[in-house]
N, C-alpha and C positions, 0 to 999 in steps of 0.2 A: 595422544593427545592432551595437550595441558596449555593452560594459561601464566605467563609469567607471574611471579608472587604478586606483585604491585600491580597488577593489571589496571585494577581500578583507579591508583592516583595516575597513574601514567595516560590513562584516559582521560581525566578529568584535567589534568594540565595540560595535555593535546588540544582537547577543546575551548579550553579557555583562551589560545591560542587565533582558535578560529571563531568561533560566536560563545560566548562567556556565558549565555541568556542558557545555552543547549549543556551545561555542562555536568550537571545533577542529571540530566536525564542518560547522556550517553555513558555518564562512570554509573550508572545503576543496571544499563544495558550489557555493558562489560565486566561487574560483578556476577549478572546471571550465567552470562556465558562463561564464567570462571568456573560456574556451578556443574553448568551443561553445554560442554566444548563440543559434545557432537550436534549441537545445533549451530552450530557456528557456520556462515557460509566463507567459502573459498572463493578468494578475490579473484577476478577474472585478468587473462593476460600472461604474456611472458613474466617471469624472473619476477615472480607474485611473493610477498612473506607468505612465512609460512603461520598457518591458521594459529593464534595463541601468543604470536614473539612480539618485541613493546612495537617493532616496525607495523606489522599490522594492525597494534591498535590505532596507531597514531595513524594510519594509510585510514583505516574507518573512521575517525574521526573525520574527515574529509569527506565520504562518500555520507556518511548521517548527515552533514551540514546539510550538503549540495542537494539532499533530495527533499529538500525543504524548500527548494529556491522554485519560483515560479515557473510552471511546466506549459506551451502553447500548445493548442488542438494541433495538431499535425497532418494532414491529406495521407496516407497510405503510399508507399513509392513502388510498389509491386505495380508493375503494366499489367491491365484488364484481359483477359479472354478475350479473343475476338468473335470467339462461339456463346460467349453470353448474348452480345448482340442478335446473333441470332437465333437464339432462343427466346429473347426479350419480343422480337419483330414478329417471328413466324405461330408463336404459341399460345402468347400473354397479349396477343395484337398492338404492340407499345409503335406506332408512328412513326416512318425512316426516321420523320425530320426531330422525334422528340429523344432520339435513342444515347445521343454524346450527354443530353443533358440529364439523364435518366441514370447513364452511368456515371458522371459525373456528381449528381448528388446522392448516391450509393454511397461512391468515395467519401465522400464529404461524412455520412453517417455512419460507415465505417469508422475512422478517424474518431468521431464523435464518443463512439462509444468504446471506442480502446481507452477514451481518457474517463468515464464514469466511474470506475474502480479507485483508480487515485480520486478523483474528488470527494469520491464517498469516504477514503479515510483521512483525507484531510479536512473534512467535516468534521468526523467523529474525534481527529485531535482536540479540535476547537472546545469541545466539551469534555472530552476524557483526559487531556492533559493538564488541567487545574484541579481536575479530582482524583488524580494518584495513577492514571493510567500512565505509559508511556509509548509513542509511537516509534515504531524501528523503522523509523524511515532510510532507505538505502538498504533495505533487503538483507538487514545484517544478522538475521535470526530467520532459519528455514523454517519455511509453514507459516510465521509467525509474522503478525501486522503490530499487535498491541502486548504488550505486557504489565501485569501490575504487580509490584514487590510488596513482598509478605506486612502486614497490618497487625493490631491488634485484634481484630476480629477474624484474620484469617492466616496460619502460620504460612503458608505454602503463596511461591509465584500464581498468577493466576496468566496464562495463555491464553490469547484469541486472535483467531484467521478472521477477518472480515471479505463477503465479498456479496456485489452486488447481486447475483442471481444464484438460485439452488444447484444449476446444472455445470458452474464454474469450480467446484469444490477441486483441491488439491489432492490429489489419494495419496500421497507421501503425509497427511497430519493427521494419522492417525493417534493411538499411542504411542507415547514416547518414552525415553528414558528413565526409567526409577518410578512405573508406575504413572506420570505423572498426565494428562492429556489438555489436550489444545482444545478450547473448547471454538466451536463452530458458530457463525451468524452469518445468515444471507437476508441485501436488504427486499426484492423482489421473487417471482416464481418463476419459471420455466414455463411452466403448463395450466396456470391459470395465474388469473387477474388479482393483485391482492399486496398489500406490504408488511413488512412483519417488523416495524419500529419495536410493538409490542412483546417480541421476545427477544428484545436484547438481552445479551445473557446477566447486565450488571441491572438488577431490580431496582436498585436506587438511581439513575440515572435512565430509565425507560420515559419518565415523564420532561425529559430535556429535549428526549430526540423526536424529530419529527419528520414528514413529507414537507411540509410548505417550510421548514428552519431550513432543511437541506435545496431545495433549489430557490432560497433567499442566498444559502452562501454561495451558488453555484453562480447565481446571477453577481453579487457581487464581485466573486473571482473575477467571471469572465471581461466585466465588466473594466478591472484593475487591468487587466491584460493589456484588453484595446489600450488603456491608457500608457500604458508601458511601451507597447507597439509605434505609437506616432512618436 
């Protein structure tokens, strides 16, 4: 599996036609994947281009950009199991007249929880991208959410996977090709109360990240969505 020789330039030109502000970031992501093609994600659907081809790079430019568009919270579309109501009523003593409300609120909570991880990535991107990191929006890189190109201080690419909780880690994101490891960080813990901002892998950014700032970002983001919805 290899990328076309001029993949970085193809990426830059493709993104210029979509969103010029993202041209540098996308070109660097494709440069990274050119060196680590095993980490490139395959596109879904029928008649998809081969990983590494010029068409693949161009189509992934659209995915990279589109994934940064506003995303509205959605209630899960799955039909709830009626047996849940039986358990809520008979064991947890939820009154019959409250069952539909409880199920509805639970469904909304699930929809909100499904969005937290992406909101976390979006918040981190506002802090990390101006400081050298790149948000791999569109899931272009397997098990990696952010990359940081080599610098004077570090001659290797840094790969970072972020999770909202410590029990949602992807098992495929261990050691990868050439001995490079994906750094991992989670915001909260599943077995105890606490936040993990102080342990963010980039020590230079720890003082810029906080739960208060994350909450403010989420409030402003949701307010903007409500405005767009009108």
